[in-house]
N, C-alpha and C positions, 0 to 999 in steps of 0.2 A: 286566225292570224292573217292579216292582209299583206300579201307579198308583192303587190302590184309595183311598188317602188323598186324592189329588187329585180323584178322581171324587166321593168323599163330600163334599168341600169345595164343589165346583161344584154338586152337588145341593142342599146346604144354602143356597147363595147363591140359587139359582133358587127354592127353596121360600119363602125370606123375601121375595123381590121381588114386588111387585104389578105393576110395569111393567118390561118388558125391551126394550132396544134392541140389535139386532145390526147389525154393519157389515160391508161388503165392500170389496174392493180397488177401485182406480180402473179405469174402463173394464171393468166386470164382463162376463165371458164366460158361457157357458151353465152351466159348473160353479159359478161364484160365484152366479149367479141361482138356480139349482136348489137349492143348499145353503141360501141365504138363505130361499127359499120353504119348504123342508122344515123348517128350524129354527123359522121363524115359525109354521108350521102345528102342529108338535109342541108348542111352548110355549103356543100359544093353545088348541088343542083338547084336548091331553092333560094339560096342567099348569094350565090356566085363567088364563093370564097375558094381560095387555094387551101386545101386541107391536108394535113398529115395526121393520121390517127396512129399514135405510138402505143405499141404493146411491148412491155418490158421483156417478154419471153415469146418464143414462137408458139403458134397454136398447135394443138394436137392434130394429127392427120384427119381425124373425124370431123374437125371444125374448119378445115381448109376452105370449104365452099363459102364460108362467111366472108372471107377476104377477097373473093373474086370480084373484080371490077371496082373495088372501093379504094384500094391502095393502103391497106393496113401495113404498118411498118413495125418490125421487131428490132429491138436494140441489140440483140444477139442472134443474127440470122443463122450463124453456123452452129448454134447450140441445138441439141435435141430436146424435144418436148417431153 
């Protein structure tokens, strides 16, 4: 299946946006946190976008290093993981 039109459309949306928000699933695991951090880093550093990577729940302590320097935001910062 050729997805080149979809990719071109996504690229155009990103190019036009000044601010981008990404979102993850509830109770994010390492994959979700890592993907969110990587996408935020790419959009910020490589595409020059202001990015908020939203996680609906705080990360467990053992994954806290993933959020360092990226600006991952949780919707319930006071809640325990």
